[in-house]
C-alpha positions in Angstrom: -10.4 -18.1 21.8 -7.1 -18.5 23.5 -5.0 -15.3 24.1 -1.9 -16.9 22.6 -3.8 -17.7 19.4 -5.1 -14.2 19.1 -1.6 -12.7 19.6 -0.3 -15.2 17.0 -2.9 -14.1 14.5 -2.0 -10.5 15.2 1.7 -11.3 14.5 0.6 -12.9 11.2 -1.4 -9.8 10.3 1.7 -7.7 10.9 3.7 -10.1 8.8 1.2 -9.6 6.0 1.8 -5.8 6.3 5.5 -6.4 5.9 4.9 -8.5 2.8 2.7 -5.7 1.4 5.5 -3.2 2.2 8.0 -5.3 0.3 5.7 -5.3 -2.8 5.0 -1.6 -2.4 8.7 -0.6 -2.4 9.1 -2.6 -5.6 6.1 -1.5 -7.6 5.6 2.1 -6.5 9.0 3.4 -7.5 8.7 1.6 -10.8 5.3 3.3 -11.3 6.8 6.7 -10.5 9.7 6.2 -12.9 7.2 5.2 -15.6 5.2 8.4 -14.9 8.4 10.5 -14.9 9.5 9.0 -18.3 6.3 8.9 -20.2 3.7 11.2 -18.6 5.1 14.6 -18.1 1.7 16.2 -17.4 0.8 13.6 -14.8 4.3 14.1 -13.2 3.7 17.8 -12.9 0.3 17.1 -11.3 1.7 14.7 -8.7 4.6 17.1 -7.9 8.1 16.5 -6.7 8.8 14.0 -4.0 5.7 12.0 -4.8 6.9 8.7 -3.1 5.4 9.3 0.3 3.3 12.4 -0.2 -0.2 11.7 1.4 -2.0 13.3 -1.6 -0.2 11.1 -4.1 -0.8 8.0 -2.0 -4.5 8.8 -1.8 -4.4 9.2 -5.6 -2.9 5.7 -5.8 -5.4 4.2 -3.4 -8.3 5.8 -5.2 -7.1 4.4 -8.5 -6.4 7.8 -10.1 -3.9 6.2 -12.5 -6.9 4.6 -14.3 -7.8 7.9 -15.9 -4.6 7.7 -18.0 -5.1 5.3 -20.9 -1.8 3.5 -20.5 -1.9 -0.2 -19.9 1.7 -0.2 -18.8 1.0 2.4 -16.1 -2.0 0.3 -14.9 0.2 -2.8 -14.9 2.6 -1.1 -12.6 0.3 0.9 -10.4 -2.3 -1.8 -9.7 0.1 -4.1 -7.7 1.3 -0.9 -5.9 -2.3 -0.1 -5.0 -3.0 -3.7 -3.9 0.1 -3.7 -1.7 -0.8 -0.4 -0.1 -4.2 -1.8 0.7 -2.6 -5.0 2.1 -0.3 -2.8 4.3 -3.3 -0.9 5.7 -5.5 -3.9 6.3 -2.7 -5.9 7.9 -1.8 -3.0 10.3 -5.5 -2.5 11.2 -6.2 -6.2 11.7 -3.0 -6.7 13.6 -3.7 -3.7 15.8 -7.2 -4.8 16.6 -6.1 -8.4 17.4 -3.3 -7.2 19.6 -5.7 -5.0 21.6 -8.1 -7.9 21.9 -5.3 -10.2 23.0 -4.0 -7.8 25.6 -7.5 -7.2 26.9 -8.1 -10.9 27.3 -5.1 -11.7 29.2 
């Protein structure tokens, strides 16, 4: 495979991560506001400053919100979870492709 093509695919993977980040900054704050307004016990469990706390992000990635029987919470948290996964996959794929592209040429 051509080096330029591999680096182009790496660039596309990084663009995918940026698209995921855009969705994440829309849905994750909406999810946290919903938790703040409707689920006081869950808010206390997540703690203050939950936006980028690693433990809370892991809770989101594991789907911990599904333990709360609130369809609105699921409707907000599921796109946030998908976008977080897209960010991670895009960064990983882009990084691997970039390293391969650099090693080839």
